[in-house]
Residue, then its C-alpha position, 0 to 999 in steps of 0.5 A: m445561480v443555476a448556470t454557476s452550479a452547472a459550471a462548477a459541476s463541469i469543472v469537478a467532473t473534468a478534474p483529473a483523478a489520482s493515477a494508480e500504479p499498475n498492480p504488481p504481479g499477483c497483487e490484485k486490488g484489495y491486498f497488501c503484498v510482500y516480494d523477494y524483489y521488484p519488479g516480478g517477484p517472487l511473491l512472498l505474502k499476499t494478505a487482505g487482513n492482519w497477519s503476523g509471522s516471519i517472512e525472510g528475504a523481503q525487499y518490496l512492500f506494496n499496499n494495493g488496498y481499496y480506498s476505505p476510510g478508517s481501514d485502508h492503510v497498513d502498518v508493516t513491521w520488519i526486522l532490518s537486515s542491516t541493524g537487526a532492529p525492528y522498524t514499523m512504517c505506515l503505507h497508504n493505499n495505491p495510488g496514495p497520496g503518500y507512500y504505498s510501496s517501499n523498498m526494504h531488506g529484512t524479515v516482515i513480522n507483522v501487518r496491521w490494517r488501520g486508519e490514516c497514517 
């Protein structure tokens, strides 16, 4: 029984972890960031909490939040440049699983941290 437990523990210990994408410029771990374009910026918004306002010309979103069940996903709402309609998307935290970044064109109007998408 002890040998089986030790073997199982060594399998768990050597299993590969999810690989995080490198932080975009200026977006340290723990933040949700909005860029004019990616890669390279310029950085238009960096927030570790809920936010509302108007960020025009947004094209790249990135959730670099810490893993924290119940509060590590982000609902982001923007006005689409192509239609003028509001759109909300939930982004997981980097490295996922799921989407943690998005290319879009529009005006970001709301960021809300939340639980699972």
